[in-house]
matplotlib code that plots the C-alpha trace (Angstrom):
import matplotlib.pyplot as plt

x = [-50.2, -50.5, -54.1, -54.7, -53.2, -55.5, -58.2, -57.5, -56.5, -59.7, -59.8, -56.4, -57.2, -53.9, -53.1, -52.9, -49.5, -50.5, -52.4, -50.1, -52.3, -55.1, -53.0, -52.1, -55.8, -56.6, -53.8, -53.8, -57.4, -56.6, -53.9, -56.4, -58.5, -55.4, -56.1, -54.2, -50.8, -50.5, -47.5, -48.5, -44.5, -42.9, -42.5, -43.4, -42.7, -43.0, -39.8, -38.2, -34.5, -32.5, -32.1, -32.1, -35.6, -36.1, -37.3, -40.2, -39.5, -41.7, -39.5, -40.4, -38.2, -38.9, -38.1, -34.7, -33.5, -29.8, -29.5, -31.6, -33.2, -33.3, -36.9, -38.2, -41.4, -42.7, -45.0, -43.1, -41.5, -45.0, -47.1, -46.7, -46.1, -45.7, -49.4, -49.2, -46.4, -47.2, -48.3, -45.7, -42.7, -44.4, -45.0, -41.4, -40.0, -42.2, -41.1, -37.4, -37.1, -34.7, -35.6, -37.3, -36.8, -39.4, -38.4, -41.0, -39.2, -40.2, -42.0, -41.2, -42.8, -42.6, -39.5, -37.6, -34.5, -32.2, -34.4, -35.4, -32.4, -30.6, -33.3, -32.9, -29.3, -29.8, -32.2, -28.6, -26.7, -28.8, -29.4, -25.7, -25.3, -27.9, -27.4, -27.0, -30.3, -32.4, -30.6, -28.4, -25.6, -24.1, -22.6, -25.7, -27.6, -29.2, -31.1, -34.4, -37.7, -40.0, -40.0, -38.7, -38.0, -35.7, -34.2, -33.3, -31.6, -29.5, -28.8, -28.1, -25.4, -24.0, -23.6, -22.1, -19.9, -18.5, -18.6, -17.5, -20.4, -21.9, -21.3, -24.3, -24.5, -27.0, -29.1, -32.8, -34.5, -37.8, -38.6, -36.4, -36.8, -33.1, -33.0, -34.9, -33.8, -36.6, -34.5, -34.6, -37.3, -39.5, -39.2, -40.2, -42.6, -44.6, -46.9, -50.4, -48.7, -51.3, -50.5, -47.2, -46.9, -44.8, -46.4, -46.6, -43.2, -42.1, -44.7, -42.5, -39.8, -40.6, -41.6, -38.4, -35.4, -37.7, -35.7, -32.1, -30.4, -30.7, -27.1, -26.2, -27.8, -31.0, -31.0, -28.1, -28.4, -26.1, -23.5, -20.5, -18.8, -20.7, -17.7, -17.0, -21.0, -23.3, -24.1, -27.9, -31.2, -32.7, -36.4, -38.0, -41.6, -42.0, -44.7, -42.7, -41.7, -38.5, -37.9, -35.0, -33.0, -33.5, -31.9, -29.0, -28.2, -27.9, -25.3, -23.2, -23.0, -21.8, -19.1, -18.0, -17.3, -21.0, -22.9, -26.2, -29.4, -31.8, -34.9, -37.3, -41.0, -43.5, -46.7, -46.0, -46.7, -45.3, -46.5, -48.5, -47.1, -49.7, -52.7, -51.9, -54.5, -52.5, -49.6, -47.3, -47.4, -47.4, -44.0, -42.6, -42.9, -41.7, -38.7, -37.8, -38.1, -36.0, -32.9, -33.0, -32.9, -30.0, -27.9, -28.1, -27.4, -24.3]
y = [171.2, 172.3, 172.7, 170.8, 168.3, 168.7, 167.8, 164.2, 163.3, 161.8, 159.7, 158.4, 154.8, 153.4, 149.9, 147.6, 145.9, 143.2, 141.4, 141.8, 139.8, 142.3, 145.3, 144.2, 143.7, 147.1, 148.4, 146.8, 148.4, 151.9, 151.7, 150.1, 153.3, 155.7, 157.3, 155.0, 156.8, 157.4, 155.2, 156.0, 157.6, 154.4, 150.7, 148.7, 145.5, 142.7, 140.7, 138.3, 138.5, 135.2, 135.0, 132.8, 132.9, 135.0, 138.2, 140.0, 143.3, 146.3, 148.1, 151.5, 153.1, 156.7, 157.0, 158.1, 157.3, 157.6, 156.3, 154.0, 153.9, 150.8, 151.6, 150.1, 150.4, 151.6, 149.8, 149.2, 146.0, 144.5, 145.5, 146.9, 145.4, 146.3, 146.9, 149.5, 150.8, 151.2, 154.3, 155.9, 154.3, 155.2, 159.0, 158.9, 157.8, 160.3, 162.8, 162.2, 160.4, 157.7, 153.3, 152.7, 149.5, 148.5, 145.5, 143.4, 142.2, 140.0, 141.2, 140.7, 138.7, 135.9, 136.7, 138.7, 140.5, 140.2, 138.7, 142.4, 143.6, 140.4, 141.0, 144.7, 143.7, 140.8, 143.5, 146.1, 143.7, 142.4, 146.0, 146.7, 143.4, 144.2, 147.4, 147.4, 145.9, 148.2, 151.2, 153.0, 153.7, 151.4, 154.6, 156.1, 153.9, 155.0, 153.3, 154.9, 154.4, 155.8, 155.0, 151.4, 151.1, 153.9, 152.3, 149.0, 151.8, 153.4, 149.6, 148.6, 151.4, 150.2, 146.5, 147.8, 149.7, 147.3, 144.2, 146.4, 145.9, 147.6, 151.4, 153.1, 157.0, 158.4, 157.3, 158.8, 158.8, 159.9, 159.9, 157.0, 154.6, 153.9, 153.5, 150.6, 152.3, 155.1, 157.5, 160.4, 164.1, 163.2, 159.1, 159.5, 162.8, 161.9, 159.3, 159.6, 161.5, 160.4, 157.7, 156.1, 156.7, 155.4, 152.3, 151.3, 151.8, 149.7, 147.0, 147.0, 146.7, 143.9, 141.9, 143.4, 142.4, 138.9, 137.2, 139.0, 141.8, 145.3, 145.3, 148.4, 146.5, 146.5, 150.0, 152.3, 154.7, 151.9, 152.1, 153.5, 154.8, 156.3, 157.3, 156.5, 155.9, 157.6, 161.5, 161.2, 163.5, 163.1, 164.3, 164.6, 164.7, 168.1, 165.5, 162.3, 159.9, 159.3, 162.9, 163.6, 160.3, 161.4, 164.9, 163.3, 160.1, 163.2, 164.9, 162.2, 161.6, 165.0, 164.5, 161.8, 163.9, 162.2, 164.8, 165.7, 167.6, 167.5, 168.6, 169.1, 169.3, 171.7, 171.0, 167.1, 164.0, 160.5, 159.4, 163.2, 163.2, 160.6, 163.3, 164.6, 167.8, 169.4, 171.6, 170.7, 167.3, 168.5, 170.5, 167.1, 164.7, 167.0, 167.4, 163.9, 163.3, 166.6, 165.4, 161.6, 163.7, 166.0, 163.5, 160.9, 163.8, 163.9]
z = [13.3, 9.4, 9.1, 6.2, 7.5, 11.0, 9.3, 8.1, 11.7, 12.9, 9.8, 10.5, 12.5, 13.7, 12.2, 15.2, 14.9, 17.8, 15.0, 11.9, 9.3, 10.4, 10.0, 6.3, 5.0, 6.7, 4.8, 1.7, 1.8, 1.8, -0.5, -2.8, -2.6, -3.6, -7.2, -9.4, -10.3, -14.2, -15.8, -19.2, -19.4, -18.2, -18.3, -15.6, -15.2, -12.4, -12.0, -9.4, -8.6, -8.1, -4.2, -1.3, -1.6, -4.3, -4.3, -6.4, -8.0, -9.4, -12.0, -13.1, -16.0, -17.6, -20.7, -20.8, -17.5, -16.8, -13.1, -10.7, -7.1, -5.0, -3.2, -0.1, 1.0, 4.7, 7.0, 10.1, 8.5, 9.4, 6.1, 2.9, -0.4, -4.3, -4.6, -1.4, -2.4, -6.2, -6.1, -4.2, -6.6, -9.9, -8.6, -7.5, -11.0, -12.4, -11.0, -10.1, -14.1, -12.5, -13.0, -9.5, -8.5, -6.2, -3.1, -1.9, 0.8, 3.3, 6.4, 10.2, 12.4, 10.3, 8.7, 11.4, 11.2, 9.2, 6.1, 4.6, 4.7, 3.0, 0.1, -0.1, -0.5, -2.9, -5.2, -4.8, -5.9, -8.9, -10.2, -10.1, -12.5, -14.2, -15.0, -18.5, -19.3, -17.3, -19.0, -16.1, -15.4, -12.7, -11.4, -10.4, -8.1, -5.0, -2.4, -0.5, 1.1, 3.8, 7.5, 7.8, 4.3, 4.8, 7.6, 4.8, 2.9, 5.6, 6.3, 3.1, 3.0, 5.9, 4.4, 1.0, 2.6, 5.0, 2.6, 0.0, -2.1, -4.7, -5.2, -3.8, -4.8, -2.8, 0.2, 0.4, 4.0, 4.4, 8.3, 8.6, 11.9, 13.3, 16.8, 18.2, 22.0, 21.7, 24.5, 22.3, 23.3, 20.2, 20.9, 24.3, 24.3, 21.0, 22.1, 20.5, 17.6, 14.5, 12.3, 13.8, 17.5, 20.0, 21.4, 17.2, 16.8, 19.8, 18.6, 15.6, 16.6, 18.6, 15.0, 13.4, 16.0, 16.7, 19.5, 18.4, 19.5, 18.0, 15.9, 13.6, 10.3, 12.2, 14.2, 12.2, 14.9, 17.1, 14.2, 15.7, 12.1, 9.8, 7.5, 4.0, 3.8, 0.3, 0.9, 2.0, 1.8, 5.1, 5.3, 8.9, 10.1, 13.1, 15.2, 14.2, 17.1, 14.6, 14.1, 16.3, 16.0, 12.1, 13.3, 15.1, 12.4, 10.2, 12.5, 13.3, 9.0, 8.6, 11.6, 9.9, 6.9, 4.7, 2.6, 4.3, 3.2, 6.0, 5.6, 8.3, 7.5, 9.8, 10.7, 9.7, 11.0, 10.1, 6.7, 6.3, 2.7, 1.9, 2.0, -1.2, -1.4, 1.5, 0.1, 2.3, 0.9, -2.6, -1.9, 0.4, -2.2, -4.8, -3.6, -2.6, -6.1, -7.0, -4.1, -6.3, -9.7, -8.2, -7.0, -9.9, -12.5, -14.5]

ax = plt.figure().add_subplot(projection="3d")
ax.plot(x, y, z, "-o")
ax.set_aspect("equal")
plt.show()
């Protein structure tokens, strides 16, 4: 493990996903302790997207932005919200120069699949329909996110393809959770990794799926056909149960004719890019934003 990250491992008490309410509270407290982001070079606005039900969003508009990304926070589909994601969404907007529409989607287990996906898709549709108001080119709209949010981004891309929905320029998938089956080598062997381990991932999937069987829109790794999807940037962490399913998804996208950039970060673990003092985290975060900037450029 990267030595700059390893020193923090004893401080990273895992969240107890058997108690979602407490997990949300603890995660919010941790997020509130993070330094406030610098938003002086952008406009930040809370809005509500009309849907069934309505979806809260927070919009970050850097000056002279041309493209936009529908941004979906992590948290296993169980915790996280617009406030906990604020530092990350602001950072992505500032570093990429893209308008970031951060989505406050509904959480499991109170709202299992497909609630979060319906919210994400509604915001994509709204973003495409309000591109002029947002000051962005409707041909330069991406989807992206971390972890469970990256799952939703991948699923949104699949659904938009299947339903001939809004055109998606790019999908930015950081350490996505794509496969509920947990059959890969990394899923079977990384049982005690920091922050997010096998048991927590299994609990998150149980909450997210509820009583429904997994479909490709819930677990995109189950999709038989990956052709016709937007180009992708997929980032993986070395010590992450999700690692191998992400690498396999990248390989399958490539075999389906989809352009993919795959970046495997050595010495890292799931979510370790939140440790901003580590040099590898700084490179990870800069590269995520740079990939988005490149994809949305003219």
